[in-house]
C-alpha positions as CSV (number, residue, x, y, z in Angstrom):
1,M,-21.3,42.0,10.6
2,A,-21.4,39.0,8.0
3,T,-19.4,35.7,8.9
4,R,-17.1,34.1,6.5
5,S,-19.9,31.3,6.0
6,D,-22.5,33.8,5.2
7,K,-20.2,35.7,2.8
8,Y,-19.0,32.7,0.7
9,S,-22.2,30.5,0.9
10,S,-25.2,30.7,-1.3
11,D,-28.4,31.9,0.3
12,D,-30.1,28.4,-0.3
13,K,-28.8,26.7,3.1
14,P,-26.2,27.4,5.6
15,I,-23.1,25.4,5.1
16,Q,-23.7,23.1,8.2
17,D,-27.0,22.0,6.6
18,R,-25.4,21.1,3.3
19,H,-22.9,18.5,4.7
20,A,-23.9,14.8,5.4
21,P,-24.2,14.1,9.1
22,A,-21.6,12.2,10.7
23,P,-22.4,8.4,11.4
24,K,-23.8,8.1,14.8
25,D,-23.2,4.5,15.8
26,D,-20.9,1.7,15.0
27,A,-23.4,0.0,12.4
28,Q,-23.2,3.1,10.3
29,K,-19.4,3.4,10.5
30,N,-19.2,-0.3,9.5
31,E,-21.3,0.2,6.5
32,M,-19.1,3.1,5.4
33,R,-16.0,0.9,6.0
34,E,-17.3,-1.9,4.1
35,S,-18.4,0.4,1.1
36,S,-14.8,1.8,1.1
37,D,-13.4,-1.7,0.6
38,D,-15.3,-2.0,-2.7
39,N,-13.3,0.7,-4.4
40,L,-10.0,-0.7,-3.7
41,P,-8.3,-2.6,-6.6
42,Y,-7.0,-5.6,-5.0
43,K,-8.7,-8.2,-2.9
44,A,-7.2,-10.8,-0.4
45,D,-8.3,-13.1,2.4
46,C,-7.5,-12.0,6.0
47,D,-4.8,-14.4,7.4
48,V,-6.5,-14.4,10.7
49,C,-10.2,-14.7,10.2
50,G,-10.3,-15.5,6.5
51,E,-12.7,-12.6,5.7
52,K,-12.3,-10.9,2.1
53,T,-10.7,-7.4,2.4
54,G,-10.0,-4.8,-0.1
55,L,-6.3,-3.5,-0.6
56,S,-4.7,-0.5,-2.1
57,F,-1.6,-2.6,-2.9
58,E,-0.8,-5.8,-4.6
59,P,-0.2,-8.4,-1.9
60,D,3.3,-9.9,-2.3
61,G,2.5,-13.3,-0.7
62,K,5.2,-12.9,1.9
63,R,3.7,-10.5,4.4
64,P,0.4,-11.3,6.3
65,I,-2.7,-9.7,5.2
66,Y,-5.2,-8.4,7.9
67,C,-8.8,-7.1,7.6
68,K,-9.5,-3.9,9.4
69,S,-10.9,-5.4,12.6
70,C,-8.1,-8.0,12.8
71,L,-5.5,-5.1,12.2
72,K,-7.0,-3.2,15.2
73,K,-6.6,-6.2,17.3
74,V,-2.9,-6.8,16.2
75,R,-2.1,-3.3,16.8
76,S,-3.5,-3.3,20.3
77,G,-2.0,-6.7,21.2
78,E,-5.1,-8.7,21.5
79,I,-3.8,-11.2,18.8
80,P,-0.1,-11.8,18.0
81,R,1.4,-10.6,14.9
82,M,1.9,-13.2,12.2
83,E,5.4,-13.8,11.0
84,P,6.2,-13.2,7.3
85,K,5.9,-16.3,5.1
86,S,9.0,-17.9,3.5
87,G,7.2,-19.1,0.4
88,N,4.8,-17.5,-2.0
89,N,1.8,-19.6,-1.1
90,R,-0.7,-17.0,-1.3
91,K,-3.3,-16.8,-4.1
92,K,-3.3,-13.4,-5.4
93,E,-6.4,-12.0,-7.2
94,S,-6.0,-9.7,-10.1
95,P,-6.9,-6.2,-9.7
96,S,-10.3,-5.0,-11.0
97,K,-9.0,-2.7,-13.5
98,A,-9.6,-3.5,-17.2
99,S,-5.8,-3.6,-18.3
100,E,-4.4,-7.0,-17.6
101,I,-2.2,-7.1,-20.4
102,P,1.4,-7.7,-19.3
103,E,3.7,-4.6,-20.0
104,E,6.8,-4.9,-22.2
105,K,10.0,-3.7,-20.7
106,P,11.5,-0.9,-22.7
107,N,14.9,-1.5,-24.2
108,I,17.1,1.2,-22.8
109,P,20.4,1.7,-24.8
110,G,23.4,1.3,-22.8
111,S,21.8,-0.8,-20.0
112,D,23.9,-3.7,-20.7
113,A,26.3,-4.9,-18.2
114,I,29.7,-3.4,-18.2
115,E,32.7,-5.7,-17.7
116,T,34.9,-4.3,-15.0
117,G,37.4,-7.0,-14.5
118,P,37.7,-9.4,-11.5
119,S,36.0,-8.4,-8.2
120,I,37.8,-8.1,-4.8
121,S,36.8,-7.8,-1.4
122,L,36.8,-4.7,0.5
123,S,39.7,-5.7,2.9
124,D,41.9,-6.5,-0.3
125,A,40.9,-3.2,-1.8
126,L,41.9,-1.3,1.5
127,S,45.1,-3.2,1.7
128,Q,46.3,-2.2,-1.7
129,G,46.3,1.4,-0.8
130,V,45.3,4.4,-2.8
131,Q,46.0,4.4,-6.6
132,K,46.7,7.8,-8.3
133,F,45.4,8.4,-11.8
134,N,47.3,10.4,-14.3
135,G,44.9,12.1,-16.6
Protein backbone atom coordinates (compact mmCIF):
# COMPACT_ATOMS: atom_id res chain seq x y z
CA MET A 1 0.00 0.00 0.00
CA ALA A 2 1.42 3.37 -1.03
CA THR A 3 1.54 6.21 1.46
CA ARG A 4 0.41 9.72 0.64
CA SER A 5 3.98 11.02 0.42
CA ASP A 6 4.84 8.25 -2.04
CA LYS A 7 1.75 8.93 -4.10
CA TYR A 8 2.20 12.69 -4.49
CA SER A 9 5.98 13.04 -4.43
CA SER A 10 8.35 12.66 -7.32
CA ASP A 11 10.65 9.67 -7.54
CA ASP A 12 13.79 11.78 -7.05
CA LYS A 13 13.86 12.03 -3.23
CA PRO A 14 11.47 11.39 -0.38
CA ILE A 15 9.77 14.51 0.98
CA GLN A 16 11.79 14.44 4.19
CA ASP A 17 15.05 14.75 2.23
CA ARG A 18 13.87 17.74 0.17
CA HIS A 19 13.24 20.10 3.11
CA ALA A 20 15.97 22.12 4.75
CA PRO A 21 16.97 20.76 8.15
CA ALA A 22 15.79 22.63 11.22
CA PRO A 23 18.45 24.75 12.96
CA LYS A 24 20.17 22.70 15.61
CA ASP A 25 21.76 25.27 17.89
CA ASP A 26 21.22 28.83 19.08
CA ALA A 27 23.88 30.23 16.72
CA GLN A 28 21.98 28.96 13.68
CA LYS A 29 18.69 30.29 15.08
CA ASN A 30 20.26 33.72 15.67
CA GLU A 31 21.60 33.79 12.10
CA MET A 32 18.12 33.06 10.77
CA ARG A 33 16.60 35.81 12.95
CA GLU A 34 19.18 38.39 11.87
CA SER A 35 18.64 37.64 8.20
CA SER A 36 14.86 37.99 8.65
CA ASP A 37 15.35 41.52 10.06
CA ASP A 38 16.99 42.58 6.77
CA ASN A 39 13.74 42.00 4.87
CA LEU A 40 11.67 44.35 7.05
CA PRO A 41 10.92 47.84 5.64
CA TYR A 42 11.61 49.95 8.76
CA LYS A 43 14.66 50.16 11.01
CA ALA A 44 14.93 51.61 14.51
CA ASP A 45 17.21 51.46 17.54
CA CYS A 46 16.18 49.35 20.53
CA ASP A 47 15.32 51.64 23.46
CA VAL A 48 17.00 49.27 25.94
CA CYS A 49 20.28 48.16 24.34
CA GLY A 50 20.52 50.52 21.33
CA GLU A 51 20.85 47.67 18.81
CA LYS A 52 19.44 48.27 15.29
CA THR A 53 16.33 46.18 14.71
CA GLY A 54 13.99 45.68 11.77
CA LEU A 55 10.31 46.53 12.08
CA SER A 56 7.28 45.63 10.00
CA PHE A 57 5.56 48.85 11.08
CA GLU A 58 6.51 52.52 11.08
CA PRO A 59 7.54 53.57 14.60
CA ASP A 60 5.30 56.34 15.94
CA GLY A 61 7.90 57.74 18.34
CA LYS A 62 5.60 57.41 21.34
CA ARG A 63 5.85 53.71 22.18
CA PRO A 64 9.15 52.01 23.02
CA ILE A 65 10.95 49.87 20.44
CA TYR A 66 12.59 46.61 21.54
CA CYS A 67 14.91 44.25 19.67
CA LYS A 68 13.94 40.58 19.79
CA SER A 69 16.19 39.70 22.72
CA CYS A 70 15.07 42.69 24.82
CA LEU A 71 11.41 42.00 23.99
CA LYS A 72 11.82 38.47 25.36
CA LYS A 73 13.33 39.90 28.55
CA VAL A 74 10.49 42.44 28.91
CA ARG A 75 7.85 39.74 28.44
CA SER A 76 9.53 37.43 30.97
CA GLY A 77 9.88 40.27 33.49
CA GLU A 78 13.70 40.34 33.55
CA ILE A 79 13.68 44.03 32.63
CA PRO A 80 10.87 46.53 33.35
CA ARG A 81 8.57 47.66 30.57
CA MET A 82 9.34 51.20 29.42
CA GLU A 83 6.66 53.88 29.62
CA PRO A 84 5.32 55.47 26.41
CA LYS A 85 7.06 58.71 25.52
CA SER A 86 5.14 61.97 25.70
CA GLY A 87 7.10 63.79 22.99
CA ASN A 88 8.02 62.65 19.53
CA ASN A 89 11.80 62.59 20.06
CA ARG A 90 12.61 59.41 18.17
CA LYS A 91 14.40 59.75 14.85
CA LYS A 92 12.47 57.71 12.33
CA GLU A 93 14.23 56.12 9.41
CA SER A 94 12.46 56.01 6.11
CA PRO A 95 11.36 52.70 4.68
CA SER A 96 13.65 50.94 2.26
CA LYS A 97 10.93 51.04 -0.39
CA ALA A 98 11.63 53.04 -3.55
CA SER A 99 8.55 55.26 -3.27
CA GLU A 100 9.32 58.13 -0.92
CA ILE A 101 7.06 60.63 -2.70
CA PRO A 102 4.34 61.98 -0.39
CA GLU A 103 0.89 60.95 -1.49
CA GLU A 104 -1.73 63.59 -2.25
CA LYS A 105 -5.00 63.22 -0.40
CA PRO A 106 -7.94 62.73 -2.72
CA ASN A 107 -10.61 65.43 -2.82
CA ILE A 108 -13.82 63.68 -1.83
CA PRO A 109 -16.98 65.57 -2.80
CA GLY A 110 -19.30 66.26 0.11
CA SER A 111 -16.58 65.75 2.72
CA ASP A 112 -16.78 69.37 3.90
CA ALA A 113 -18.01 70.00 7.43
CA ILE A 114 -21.77 70.37 7.74
CA GLU A 115 -23.03 73.14 10.01
CA THR A 116 -25.42 71.61 12.54
CA GLY A 117 -25.99 74.57 14.82
CA PRO A 118 -24.87 75.13 18.40
CA SER A 119 -23.72 72.10 20.37
CA ILE A 120 -25.19 71.12 23.73
CA SER A 121 -24.08 68.73 26.43
CA LEU A 122 -25.58 65.28 26.83
CA SER A 123 -27.22 66.21 30.13
CA ASP A 124 -28.91 69.24 28.48
CA ALA A 125 -30.14 67.05 25.61
CA LEU A 126 -31.58 64.49 28.01
CA SER A 127 -33.34 67.18 30.06
CA GLN A 128 -35.11 68.51 26.92
CA GLY A 129 -36.91 65.22 26.38
CA VAL A 130 -37.86 63.53 23.13
CA GLN A 131 -38.79 65.65 20.12
CA LYS A 132 -41.23 64.27 17.57
CA PHE A 133 -40.67 64.90 13.89
CA ASN A 134 -43.57 65.43 11.49
CA GLY A 135 -42.67 64.21 8.13
